DONU-666705 format. One record per residue: x, y, z of N, C-alpha, C in turn; residue number from 1; residue in three letters. Coordinates in Angstrom, 3 decimals. Layout:
# DONU-666705
<<X,Y,Z>,<X,Y,Z>,<X,Y,Z>,NUM,ALA> ...
# end
This chain:
# DONU-666705
<<14.622,-39.037,-34.144>,<14.851,-37.784,-33.448>,<15.881,-38.020,-32.356>,1,MET> <<16.837,-37.114,-32.243>,<17.869,-37.225,-31.234>,<17.294,-36.864,-29.869>,2,LYS> <<17.703,-37.564,-28.776>,<17.189,-37.260,-27.448>,<17.456,-35.810,-27.043>,3,PRO> <<18.618,-35.265,-27.385>,<18.945,-33.883,-27.008>,<18.034,-32.880,-27.697>,4,GLY> <<17.638,-33.180,-28.931>,<16.782,-32.278,-29.692>,<15.406,-32.163,-29.033>,5,LEU> <<14.875,-33.280,-28.530>,<13.582,-33.243,-27.859>,<13.642,-32.343,-26.625>,6,PHE> <<14.713,-32.473,-25.862>,<14.890,-31.634,-24.668>,<14.962,-30.168,-25.037>,7,GLY> <<15.679,-29.844,-26.100>,<15.770,-28.451,-26.546>,<14.414,-27.948,-27.008>,8,LYS> <<13.687,-28.795,-27.720>,<12.376,-28.407,-28.225>,<11.432,-28.122,-27.062>,9,ARG> <<11.465,-28.933,-26.032>,<10.618,-28.702,-24.854>,<11.012,-27.391,-24.182>,10,MET> <<12.310,-27.106,-24.120>,<12.765,-25.855,-23.516>,<12.242,-24.648,-24.284>,11,GLY> <<12.268,-24.732,-25.602>,<11.767,-23.641,-26.439>,<10.265,-23.487,-26.243>,12,VAL> <<9.544,-24.610,-26.173>,<8.097,-24.550,-25.961>,<7.778,-23.934,-24.606>,13,GLN> <<8.516,-24.312,-23.580>,<8.278,-23.748,-22.248>,<8.602,-22.261,-22.234>,14,GLN> <<9.704,-21.883,-22.875>,<10.074,-20.479,-22.949>,<9.003,-19.697,-23.705>,15,LEU> <<8.501,-20.267,-24.786>,<7.438,-19.616,-25.552>,<6.203,-19.408,-24.699>,16,SER> <<5.840,-20.417,-23.920>,<4.658,-20.302,-23.053>,<4.848,-19.196,-22.022>,17,ALA> <<6.042,-19.113,-21.452>,<6.323,-18.058,-20.467>,<6.251,-16.692,-21.127>,18,VAL> <<6.832,-16.560,-22.311>,<6.795,-15.280,-23.025>,<5.370,-14.884,-23.376>,19,LEU> <<4.570,-15.816,-23.855>,<3.176,-15.526,-24.191>,<2.418,-15.104,-22.941>,20,ILE> <<2.616,-15.812,-21.843>,<1.938,-15.444,-20.591>,<2.354,-14.051,-20.145>,21,ALA> <<3.623,-13.712,-20.302>,<4.111,-12.378,-19.928>,<3.456,-11.308,-20.772>,22,SER> <<3.342,-11.548,-22.069>,<2.728,-10.578,-22.968>,<1.262,-10.387,-22.598>,23,VAL> <<0.577,-11.466,-22.256>,<-0.829,-11.373,-21.882>,<-0.980,-10.483,-20.661>,24,ILE> <<-0.176,-10.694,-19.665>,<-0.278,-9.900,-18.445>,<0.011,-8.441,-18.746>,25,VAL> <<1.015,-8.174,-19.567>,<1.360,-6.789,-19.889>,<0.364,-6.198,-20.877>,26,VAL> <<-0.170,-6.998,-21.794>,<-1.000,-6.440,-22.844>,<-2.392,-6.054,-22.384>,27,SER> <<-2.966,-6.758,-21.494>,<-4.334,-6.434,-21.133>,<-4.606,-6.485,-19.640>,28,CYS> <<-3.593,-6.488,-18.834>,<-3.792,-6.346,-17.397>,<-4.506,-7.510,-16.762>,29,GLY> <<-5.063,-7.223,-15.630>,<-5.792,-8.202,-14.854>,<-7.022,-7.517,-14.309>,30,THR> <<-7.850,-8.234,-13.649>,<-9.039,-7.597,-13.104>,<-9.093,-7.751,-11.593>,31,SER> <<-7.939,-7.979,-10.988>,<-7.913,-8.141,-9.543>,<-8.420,-6.879,-8.876>,32,LYS> <<-9.310,-7.044,-7.958>,<-9.820,-5.914,-7.202>,<-9.149,-5.924,-5.842>,33,SER> <<-8.442,-4.852,-5.558>,<-7.733,-4.777,-4.293>,<-8.511,-3.951,-3.286>,34,ALA> <<-9.777,-3.727,-3.534>,<-10.603,-2.954,-2.622>,<-10.940,-3.811,-1.412>,35,THR> <<-10.753,-3.269,-0.240>,<-11.042,-4.004,0.991>,<-12.469,-3.717,1.436>,36,ALA> <<-13.156,-4.738,1.889>,<-14.516,-4.583,2.395>,<-14.537,-5.005,3.854>,37,HIS> <<-15.276,-4.261,4.649>,<-15.360,-4.561,6.070>,<-16.830,-4.541,6.458>,38,LYS> <<-17.266,-5.583,7.123>,<-18.652,-5.656,7.583>,<-18.818,-4.820,8.849>,39,LYS> <<-19.881,-4.053,8.871>,<-20.206,-3.250,10.046>,<-21.714,-3.307,10.219>,40,SER> <<-22.152,-4.197,11.063>,<-23.600,-4.381,11.216>,<-24.154,-4.953,9.937>,41,GLY> <<-25.169,-4.278,9.354>,<-25.759,-4.765,8.117>,<-25.226,-4.019,6.893>,42,SER> <<-24.325,-3.052,7.088>,<-23.785,-2.292,5.961>,<-22.398,-2.814,5.594>,43,LYS> <<-22.069,-2.720,4.309>,<-20.722,-3.030,3.855>,<-20.021,-1.708,3.616>,44,THR> <<-18.901,-1.505,4.264>,<-18.141,-0.279,4.120>,<-16.957,-0.582,3.209>,45,ILE> <<-16.789,0.216,2.176>,<-15.661,0.039,1.273>,<-14.539,0.958,1.706>,46,THR> <<-13.404,0.362,1.969>,<-12.230,1.111,2.380>,<-11.416,1.414,1.125>,47,LYS> <<-11.230,2.679,0.838>,<-10.513,3.036,-0.382>,<-9.359,3.966,-0.043>,48,SER> <<-8.305,3.386,0.475>,<-7.126,4.145,0.869>,<-6.284,4.511,-0.341>,49,GLU> <<-5.751,5.722,-0.305>,<-4.787,6.178,-1.305>,<-5.278,6.085,-2.745>,50,ASN> <<-6.556,6.206,-2.978>,<-7.063,6.188,-4.343>,<-7.115,7.610,-4.877>,51,LEU> <<-6.777,7.751,-6.160>,<-6.937,9.049,-6.806>,<-8.420,9.301,-7.022>,52,ARG> <<-8.820,10.541,-7.009>,<-10.220,10.882,-7.288>,<-10.385,10.886,-8.803>,53,LYS> <<-10.957,9.839,-9.319>,<-11.145,9.673,-10.762>,<-12.640,9.619,-11.063>,54,LEU> <<-13.326,10.704,-10.761>,<-14.772,10.775,-10.953>,<-15.106,11.661,-12.140>,55,ASP> <<-16.279,11.427,-12.713>,<-16.764,12.222,-13.837>,<-17.917,13.098,-13.377>,56,SER> <<-18.052,14.248,-14.006>,<-19.172,15.145,-13.714>,<-20.369,14.837,-14.605>,57,LYS> <<-20.234,13.885,-15.524>,<-21.296,13.598,-16.490>,<-22.574,13.168,-15.789>,58,PHE> <<-23.654,13.820,-16.127>,<-24.959,13.423,-15.574>,<-26.048,13.585,-16.631>,59,ASP> <<-25.630,13.591,-17.880>,<-26.574,13.807,-18.974>,<-27.129,12.530,-19.549>,60,GLY> <<-27.852,12.712,-20.630>,<-28.426,11.577,-21.335>,<-27.404,10.991,-22.295>,61,ASN> <<-27.461,9.709,-22.480>,<-26.555,9.012,-23.384>,<-27.236,8.918,-24.750>,62,VAL> <<-26.574,9.429,-25.808>,<-27.164,9.356,-27.146>,<-27.433,7.912,-27.573>,63,PRO> <<-28.375,7.750,-28.477>,<-28.770,6.423,-28.966>,<-27.580,5.667,-29.550>,64,ARG> <<-26.707,6.378,-30.285>,<-25.546,5.710,-30.904>,<-24.614,5.124,-29.841>,65,SER> <<-24.430,5.832,-28.733>,<-23.579,5.327,-27.647>,<-24.275,4.170,-26.935>,66,ILE> <<-25.588,4.285,-26.728>,<-26.338,3.180,-26.116>,<-26.194,1.910,-26.942>,67,ASN> <<-26.172,2.063,-28.251>,<-26.012,0.905,-29.132>,<-24.647,0.260,-28.912>,68,SER> <<-23.612,1.075,-28.788>,<-22.266,0.552,-28.524>,<-22.243,-0.187,-27.190>,69,ILE> <<-22.841,0.406,-26.164>,<-22.838,-0.213,-24.837>,<-23.628,-1.519,-24.820>,70,LEU> <<-24.747,-1.564,-25.536>,<-25.535,-2.807,-25.610>,<-24.724,-3.898,-26.314>,71,LYS> <<-24.029,-3.507,-27.387>,<-23.195,-4.494,-28.085>,<-22.070,-4.983,-27.174>,72,ASP> <<-21.491,-4.094,-26.390>,<-20.428,-4.491,-25.454>,<-20.982,-5.447,-24.402>,73,ALA> <<-22.163,-5.128,-23.865>,<-22.776,-5.945,-22.807>,<-23.086,-7.363,-23.263>,74,GLU> <<-23.393,-7.548,-24.541>,<-23.728,-8.898,-25.003>,<-22.532,-9.842,-24.914>,75,LYS> <<-21.329,-9.279,-24.755>,<-20.131,-10.100,-24.634>,<-19.702,-10.322,-23.188>,76,TYR> <<-20.473,-9.820,-22.223>,<-20.129,-10.055,-20.809>,<-19.948,-11.554,-20.572>,77,LEU> <<-18.852,-11.919,-19.934>,<-18.576,-13.328,-19.663>,<-17.760,-14.020,-20.740>,78,GLY> <<-17.578,-13.378,-21.890>,<-16.754,-13.972,-22.943>,<-15.330,-14.102,-22.412>,79,THR> <<-14.700,-15.246,-22.615>,<-13.359,-15.442,-22.054>,<-12.293,-14.567,-22.715>,80,PRO> <<-11.193,-14.393,-21.977>,<-10.034,-13.686,-22.509>,<-9.287,-14.619,-23.446>,81,TYR> <<-8.834,-14.081,-24.568>,<-8.010,-14.854,-25.496>,<-7.009,-13.887,-26.113>,82,LYS> <<-5.722,-14.148,-25.890>,<-4.683,-13.281,-26.440>,<-4.834,-13.206,-27.953>,83,PHE> <<-4.891,-11.998,-28.493>,<-5.054,-11.798,-29.932>,<-6.476,-11.980,-30.408>,84,GLY> <<-7.399,-12.295,-29.490>,<-8.775,-12.583,-29.875>,<-9.597,-11.339,-30.158>,85,GLY> <<-10.460,-11.442,-31.172>,<-11.386,-10.353,-31.465>,<-12.717,-10.891,-31.986>,86,ASN> <<-13.108,-12.049,-31.432>,<-14.397,-12.645,-31.785>,<-15.118,-13.065,-30.511>,87,THR> <<-16.363,-13.436,-30.667>,<-17.173,-13.838,-29.509>,<-16.650,-15.103,-28.836>,88,SER> <<-15.684,-15.795,-29.441>,<-15.101,-16.965,-28.771>,<-13.995,-16.554,-27.798>,89,SER> <<-13.533,-15.314,-27.888>,<-12.525,-14.817,-26.963>,<-11.940,-13.496,-27.425>,90,GLY> <<-11.676,-12.611,-26.468>,<-11.155,-11.282,-26.774>,<-9.930,-10.973,-25.938>,91,PHE> <<-9.023,-10.165,-26.500>,<-8.091,-9.440,-25.663>,<-8.680,-8.032,-25.550>,92,ASP> <<-8.050,-7.163,-24.771>,<-8.683,-5.877,-24.473>,<-8.935,-5.034,-25.713>,93,CYS> <<-7.936,-4.910,-26.579>,<-8.120,-4.062,-27.760>,<-8.967,-4.754,-28.824>,94,SER> <<-8.918,-6.079,-28.878>,<-9.788,-6.813,-29.791>,<-11.251,-6.595,-29.441>,95,GLY> <<-11.524,-6.510,-28.139>,<-12.885,-6.260,-27.668>,<-13.366,-4.880,-28.115>,96,PHE> <<-12.560,-3.836,-27.896>,<-12.988,-2.491,-28.288>,<-13.138,-2.381,-29.800>,97,THR> <<-12.204,-2.991,-30.555>,<-12.300,-2.970,-32.012>,<-13.612,-3.594,-32.462>,98,VAL> <<-13.942,-4.775,-31.936>,<-15.153,-5.501,-32.345>,<-16.413,-4.700,-32.038>,99,LYS> <<-16.504,-4.163,-30.819>,<-17.706,-3.421,-30.411>,<-17.896,-2.170,-31.269>,100,VAL> <<-16.823,-1.443,-31.506>,<-16.945,-0.230,-32.320>,<-17.191,-0.570,-33.787>,101,PHE> <<-16.571,-1.658,-34.277>,<-16.791,-2.095,-35.663>,<-18.254,-2.421,-35.902>,102,GLN> <<-18.887,-3.060,-34.922>,<-20.307,-3.401,-35.044>,<-21.182,-2.161,-35.142>,103,GLU> <<-20.609,-1.017,-34.813>,<-21.332,0.247,-34.880>,<-20.707,1.189,-35.922>,104,ASN> <<-20.095,0.568,-36.932>,<-19.547,1.278,-38.089>,<-18.483,2.316,-37.740>,105,ASP> <<-17.649,1.999,-36.759>,<-16.534,2.877,-36.422>,<-15.287,2.020,-36.276>,106,PHE> <<-14.242,2.373,-36.991>,<-13.016,1.582,-36.960>,<-11.992,2.179,-36.007>,107,ASN> <<-11.455,1.340,-35.146>,<-10.374,1.704,-34.242>,<-9.112,0.952,-34.655>,108,LEU> <<-7.940,1.510,-34.337>,<-6.705,0.739,-34.556>,<-6.744,-0.540,-33.715>,109,PRO> <<-5.991,-1.557,-34.097>,<-6.050,-2.846,-33.403>,<-5.366,-2.833,-32.041>,110,ARG> <<-4.267,-2.131,-31.895>,<-3.516,-2.166,-30.631>,<-3.993,-1.088,-29.670>,111,ARG> <<-4.014,-1.410,-28.378>,<-4.457,-0.435,-27.378>,<-3.574,0.809,-27.376>,112,SER> <<-2.276,0.649,-27.597>,<-1.380,1.803,-27.613>,<-1.701,2.732,-28.785>,113,SER> <<-2.161,2.168,-29.903>,<-2.569,2.999,-31.043>,<-3.945,3.621,-30.799>,114,ASP> <<-4.837,2.883,-30.143>,<-6.148,3.434,-29.807>,<-6.002,4.637,-28.878>,115,GLN> <<-4.942,4.619,-28.057>,<-4.707,5.702,-27.100>,<-4.401,7.024,-27.787>,116,ALA> <<-4.062,6.973,-29.069>,<-3.790,8.187,-29.835>,<-4.959,8.586,-30.725>,117,ASP> <<-5.997,7.753,-30.788>,<-7.157,8.046,-31.635>,<-8.078,9.042,-30.921>,118,ALA> <<-8.745,9.859,-31.677>,<-9.698,10.795,-31.089>,<-9.047,11.919,-30.324>,119,GLY> <<-9.750,12.362,-29.293>,<-9.331,13.536,-28.518>,<-9.098,13.140,-27.059>,120,LYS> <<-7.960,13.556,-26.506>,<-7.666,13.306,-25.098>,<-8.596,14.164,-24.240>,121,ASN> <<-9.216,13.547,-23.230>,<-10.136,14.292,-22.361>,<-9.796,14.046,-20.897>,122,ILE> <<-10.147,14.999,-20.067>,<-9.946,14.886,-18.630>,<-10.951,13.888,-18.067>,123,ASP> <<-10.549,13.158,-17.054>,<-11.430,12.145,-16.459>,<-12.744,12.744,-15.979>,124,ILE> <<-12.730,13.971,-15.500>,<-13.975,14.575,-14.994>,<-14.979,14.848,-16.116>,125,LYS> <<-14.512,14.786,-17.382>,<-15.378,15.025,-18.527>,<-15.788,13.756,-19.263>,126,ASP> <<-15.358,12.573,-18.787>,<-15.697,11.350,-19.515>,<-17.184,11.065,-19.431>,127,VAL> <<-17.639,10.393,-20.469>,<-19.034,9.957,-20.529>,<-19.060,8.558,-21.134>,128,LYS> <<-20.183,7.873,-21.025>,<-20.265,6.537,-21.609>,<-19.854,6.545,-23.082>,129,PRO> <<-19.100,5.515,-23.463>,<-18.618,5.390,-24.827>,<-17.179,5.843,-25.004>,130,GLY> <<-16.655,6.626,-24.058>,<-15.258,7.052,-24.132>,<-14.357,5.867,-23.803>,131,ASP> <<-13.099,5.959,-24.204>,<-12.133,4.896,-23.934>,<-11.225,5.301,-22.781>,132,LEU> <<-10.912,4.342,-21.914>,<-9.986,4.541,-20.804>,<-8.747,3.696,-21.058>,133,LEU> <<-7.588,4.259,-20.730>,<-6.329,3.562,-20.978>,<-5.554,3.388,-19.682>,134,PHE> <<-4.858,2.256,-19.600>,<-4.179,1.853,-18.378>,<-2.764,1.368,-18.660>,135,PHE> <<-1.909,1.508,-17.645>,<-0.563,0.935,-17.663>,<-0.559,-0.153,-16.601>,136,ALA> <<-0.902,-1.366,-16.998>,<-1.062,-2.452,-16.031>,<0.263,-3.002,-15.527>,137,THR> <<1.353,-2.649,-16.195>,<2.664,-3.111,-15.747>,<3.416,-1.987,-15.036>,138,ALA> <<2.701,-0.931,-14.686>,<3.339,0.233,-14.080>,<3.872,1.153,-15.164>,139,GLY> <<4.461,2.250,-14.760>,<5.021,3.185,-15.727>,<3.943,3.945,-16.475>,140,GLY> <<4.235,4.289,-17.722>,<3.302,5.097,-18.503>,<2.994,4.497,-19.870>,141,SER> <<3.388,3.258,-20.089>,<3.134,2.585,-21.363>,<1.726,1.994,-21.371>,142,ARG> <<0.925,2.384,-22.354>,<-0.443,1.871,-22.477>,<-0.403,0.366,-22.712>,143,VAL> <<-1.137,-0.373,-21.880>,<-1.173,-1.828,-22.033>,<-2.580,-2.398,-21.870>,144,SER> <<-3.571,-1.517,-21.660>,<-4.945,-2.000,-21.484>,<-5.917,-0.897,-21.849>,145,HIS> <<-7.092,-1.295,-22.348>,<-8.126,-0.341,-22.733>,<-9.495,-0.882,-22.335>,146,VAL> <<-10.387,0.029,-21.986>,<-11.768,-0.318,-21.678>,<-12.688,0.791,-22.169>,147,GLY> <<-13.978,0.504,-22.221>,<-14.988,1.459,-22.677>,<-15.786,1.935,-21.467>,148,ILE> <<-15.910,3.261,-21.294>,<-16.717,3.777,-20.187>,<-18.132,3.243,-20.371>,149,VAL> <<-18.636,2.561,-19.337>,<-19.956,1.944,-19.398>,<-21.022,2.839,-18.786>,150,HIS> <<-20.756,3.330,-17.580>,<-21.712,4.230,-16.949>,<-21.019,5.067,-15.885>,151,ASP> <<-21.694,6.137,-15.500>,<-21.203,7.037,-14.462>,<-22.238,7.024,-13.346>,152,ILE> <<-21.806,6.680,-12.124>,<-22.726,6.650,-10.986>,<-23.133,8.054,-10.562>,153,GLY> <<-24.185,8.145,-9.751>,<-24.654,9.455,-9.272>,<-23.570,10.174,-8.478>,154,VAL> <<-22.643,9.411,-7.915>,<-21.538,10.004,-7.156>,<-20.321,10.294,-8.035>,155,ASP> <<-20.450,10.071,-9.358>,<-19.350,10.318,-10.282>,<-18.471,9.115,-10.546>,156,GLY> <<-18.779,7.971,-9.910>,<-17.971,6.766,-10.101>,<-18.005,6.322,-11.559>,157,GLU> <<-16.817,6.125,-12.128>,<-16.683,5.717,-13.525>,<-16.543,4.201,-13.584>,158,VAL> <<-17.481,3.546,-14.285>,<-17.412,2.102,-14.502>,<-17.135,1.865,-15.979>,159,LYS> <<-16.354,0.833,-16.257>,<-15.975,0.549,-17.634>,<-16.075,-0.934,-17.917>,160,PHE> <<-16.315,-1.246,-19.180>,<-16.432,-2.634,-19.624>,<-15.186,-2.949,-20.446>,161,ILE> <<-14.612,-4.117,-20.187>,<-13.335,-4.462,-20.806>,<-13.109,-5.961,-20.758>,162,HIS> <<-12.109,-6.415,-21.508>,<-11.716,-7.827,-21.504>,<-10.513,-7.973,-20.582>,163,ALA> <<-10.747,-8.533,-19.401>,<-9.664,-8.740,-18.436>,<-9.038,-10.110,-18.665>,164,SER> <<-7.763,-10.229,-18.322>,<-7.077,-11.496,-18.566>,<-7.612,-12.619,-17.683>,165,THR> <<-8.067,-12.293,-16.477>,<-8.473,-13.359,-15.560>,<-9.961,-13.697,-15.606>,166,SER> <<-10.806,-12.733,-15.965>,<-12.247,-13.000,-15.920>,<-12.958,-12.765,-17.247>,167,LYS> <<-12.220,-12.446,-18.285>,<-12.851,-12.170,-19.574>,<-13.545,-10.822,-19.545>,168,GLY> <<-14.618,-10.698,-20.310>,<-15.313,-9.410,-20.417>,<-16.140,-9.177,-19.151>,169,VAL> <<-15.814,-8.096,-18.464>,<-16.469,-7.725,-17.203>,<-16.626,-6.209,-17.132>,170,ILE> <<-17.353,-5.764,-16.122>,<-17.462,-4.341,-15.818>,<-16.688,-4.098,-14.531>,171,ILE> <<-15.796,-3.103,-14.563>,<-14.981,-2.742,-13.404>,<-15.178,-1.268,-13.098>,172,SER> <<-14.575,-0.825,-12.006>,<-14.693,0.566,-11.566>,<-13.323,1.203,-11.400>,173,SER> <<-13.240,2.501,-11.699>,<-11.993,3.223,-11.437>,<-11.770,3.397,-9.943>,174,LEU> <<-12.763,3.053,-9.125>,<-12.594,3.101,-7.675>,<-11.967,1.825,-7.124>,175,ASN> <<-11.763,0.817,-7.976>,<-11.034,-0.375,-7.553>,<-9.559,-0.002,-7.533>,176,GLU> <<-8.867,-0.359,-6.478>,<-7.488,0.061,-6.271>,<-6.588,-0.264,-7.462>,177,LYS> <<-6.707,-1.471,-7.988>,<-5.856,-1.895,-9.106>,<-6.016,-0.963,-10.303>,178,TYR> <<-7.272,-0.729,-10.707>,<-7.536,0.090,-11.888>,<-7.249,1.562,-11.614>,179,TRP> <<-7.507,2.010,-10.412>,<-7.236,3.395,-10.048>,<-5.744,3.688,-10.200>,180,ASN> <<-4.928,2.776,-9.711>,<-3.471,2.950,-9.780>,<-2.967,2.870,-11.219>,181,LYS> <<-3.554,2.003,-12.034>,<-3.080,1.773,-13.396>,<-3.603,2.797,-14.413>,182,ALA> <<-4.631,3.562,-14.049>,<-5.260,4.497,-14.991>,<-4.259,5.522,-15.525>,183,TYR> <<-4.291,5.742,-16.849>,<-3.441,6.733,-17.509>,<-4.218,7.947,-18.009>,184,LEU> <<-5.168,7.689,-18.945>,<-5.934,8.795,-19.516>,<-7.159,8.277,-20.264>,185,HIS> <<-7.978,9.233,-20.729>,<-9.201,8.901,-21.469>,<-9.155,9.555,-22.847>,186,ALA> <<-9.810,8.914,-23.804>,<-9.916,9.441,-25.156>,<-11.373,9.402,-25.593>,187,GLN> <<-11.793,10.430,-26.305>,<-13.129,10.438,-26.921>,<-12.937,10.197,-28.412>,188,ARG> <<-13.473,9.083,-28.905>,<-13.327,8.746,-30.313>,<-14.600,8.989,-31.107>,189,VAL> <<-15.702,9.208,-30.424>,<-16.979,9.486,-31.110>,<-17.454,10.894,-30.835>,190,LEU> 
# end
C-alpha cells in the first residue's frame, strides 16, 4: 500500500464520520433541555421564557389500543440511539415509531418526513396519546424528528416518547425550550 493512499483513506473515513454525525444530528435531533430551574425555598420554579403555548385540551380516556402502543413504547425506555436502527438494540427516531406501531399491526413509512404526511394533520390543542409530533431540529421547516404523544398533564402539558440522539428512548415535554422551539405539527395516524 502506498503511504499517500493510507492518508487519503483516513481522510475519507474522517469525512464519512463527520457526515454521519451531521446526519444523526439533523435526522433525529437532540434531547437537550434548555429549561432553567431556580430554587426558591423548598419549591422548584421552572422558568419558561419565550415558549409557545403548546398545550392540549385532551382530558379523556385513552382507548385500549392506544394504551397498548404506549406500553410497547415504554418497554424501550433507555434503549440507545442508533442511526438507522429499528430494533431493541438501538433506534433512530423514525425507526422507533415504526417498530412500536408495527408491534400493534399498523405500518408507518420509515422516514420521519414521510410519517409527517401520514394520517391527518391536527392542531396541538387536539392531540391525544398515540398521536405523532414532528420537529425541525435543525431549524427551518424541514421535518427531522418524530415522537409519540405519551400523555397530557392536567395543565395540558404534552409529553412525548421518542428516540433522542443523546439519551436514546426517553420521555420529553413540549414545555422544554428545545422541543418547544423545534415543534412543527402533529399527525393522527390511528
